[in-house]
N, C-alpha and C positions, 0 to 999 in steps of 0.2 A: 238519606245519606247525609254520613259524620261529615262535617268542616273541620279540620285543625284550626283551634284559637289561634286570632291573630298574634298572641304574645307571642305562641310557639313557632310561628310561619317568617318573623321576623327575622331572628337568629337564625335559623336553618336556610334562610334565603342569602344572608350573609356572608354565611360560608361557604356555598354552592355557587354564588353569581359570580368571584371570579374567577371559578374553574370554568364555569362554560365560556366564560369569555377570554380565553388565551389565545382562541386560535384568532377571532377575529382582531386581538392585538398585535399580528405578527407585521411586519412590515414587508411582507411578501421574500421569496426565497432567501437563505441567508449567504451570503457569499462563501462563509469558513465554512466547511461541512462535514471534513474530517481532521482531526486533531491528534495529535500521538502524545508521547508515545502510549501504543492500548495495551489494556491487558490480554496479553498473548499467551497463547497456552497452545504450543505447537502440535500438530500431529496427534489431536484430540479426536475422536469421534462423539455421536452424542451418546453412548455407552461408557465413555470413558472418562476418568476424573468427576472431579464435582462432588463435594459434601453431599452427602443423603437431604442434609439441611439447609443445603445454597443449591440447587439444582441451575445448569446452564442450558442455554437453548443454542443450539449451533447455527451455520450455514454452510451448503457447498459453496466452495469458490475454486478458479481455474487459477492454478501456477505453474508458471514456464519456466519449465528446467533446458538445462544443455543436453545434448546427448549426440555421440559418436564423436571418431574421432579428428585430426587432422587435415582439413581438407573435404571432410563430410560432415561437417557438424551443424547441428541444428539445433530450433526451440522444438520440444514439446509440452502438451501440458498433460497437469495430473489436477485429478479433481480430490481435494482436501477441505475439510471440516475446521471450519475456524469457527469460534466464539463471537454469537451473533452481539453487534456492538453499532455504537452509533461512528465508532473507529474501524469501524469495517475495510475499507481501505489499509490502516495501518494494519491490523492483523493478517492481509495476503500479503505485505510484502513483507512484513516479520517470520509469516512463516513461509518466504520464497528465500529467504536467507538464514534464518536459523531453526527453520522444520528439516524435516528430512524426508527428502525423495521418495517414493513406493519402489520405484525400479533400482536396483544396484547401479544401471548402467548412467544411471540420471546426476547431475548436479548442478551447484551454480557456482558463478566464478565470484560473488561477493564473499570478502572475508568474513570468517563467523564473527571475529573480534569486532566488525561496525558495529557500531550500535543506530539507531535510525531515532535521530531527536525528534522530528515532529514530520508529519503529512499534513499541508496546509494546501486546502482546494477552493482556488477563488477564480471567479467565472473561467471554470473549466479547465483551470491548470490545474494539476497538481506538484505542488513542489515540496519534494522530500531533503529535506535537511540531515544528514550524516555527519557521525563523528569523524574524525582524520584519521581512524583504522580502514576506512572503505579503500584506501587510496594506494593502500598494500600490497594489493593483489597484482601479481606478476603471469601476467597470461601475454597471448598472442594480441593480434589486432582484432582476427576472427573470432576469437572469444569475447574479447573487450565488447568489439560492436554487439554480438548477440546477447551479451549480458545485459548491454544496456537494453537492447530490443525485452529480453527476458521482462525487467520490470515495467518496461513501456506495456507490455501486453498483459499481465498478470493487476496493475492497476487500472490501463482504460475499459477495463470489461464492466466497470461501472459506471452507471449514465454520467453520474455527475463529473467524470474526469476525461477529458476531450484528449488533454496532452501532457506531456511531464517532466520536470523541470529539478535537476539536480545540485543540491548548496550543501557545502561542507563548513559547519560552526555558524549557518546564515551567509556565506559567502560565496561567489562563483567564480572567484579568481583570487592569486594569489600564493604565497608562499604555506604549507604547513610546518611543525617539530618535521627534522629530518630531509627541509627541502624539494617536497615535490609541491607540485603548481597544479591547483584544484583545478584550473583552466584544459590540464593536461589531462585528467583523471589516471586511467591506467597508463594513458603514454601512448598510445596508437589515434584512434577515435577523438578524444578530446571532451570538451564541452560546449564548442564552438555551434554547431550545430542543432542546440534544443531553445526554448521546449520541441521535445519530439512528438508529433502527433502516429497513432496509429499508420496512417499511408506515408507519411515520411520517415517512420522505424523500418516499412518493407522497403521501398527505396530506398535506404541507405542499407539494408544490411540484407539485400535479395540475393548477391554475390555471395554472402559467405556462408548464406543459411544455404546453399545449394550445394548438392555433393557433385565431386568430380568424376 
């Protein structure tokens, strides 16, 4: 059996050893798991987009949209493909806000001009930091409540997220240009109940989600 000379093994081990030891150097689960903005490419399927020399991988996620009219408004899921990325929660939220629903009757109340500045996940709480344009929506109380629920449902499908809270440019209260208060959100439900968990969002929004 042939053996490599020791002179050749030493430089080889010097290269491989740090790579092999990376998992052992971890200090446990990261407190911050998802950071935005993500490299979002909305509405793409695994057979669409991407240059031949830059293959992309995708994963399916559930995006929750609003459907129906006043008094019978409800949240419904659609299955969309987004880029597989460490920031997949950000990608899913981008798809909700800036993607195109598959059914013409489905919609989102989030303004398309709104930008997702970051999604940070710490101890199970996902904090979505928005640009001020997110406050420009003019919707009913029912649509505001279900709009919040649609974001909570879209994000809590990921095991790392238990609850969701919103901020605007890093703040959860105070005015933005134009005079709207962050804590008022769209003028009805507001942000006083956050962070919202899946169960809490269902309790809060059940009356609005039930057809009359």
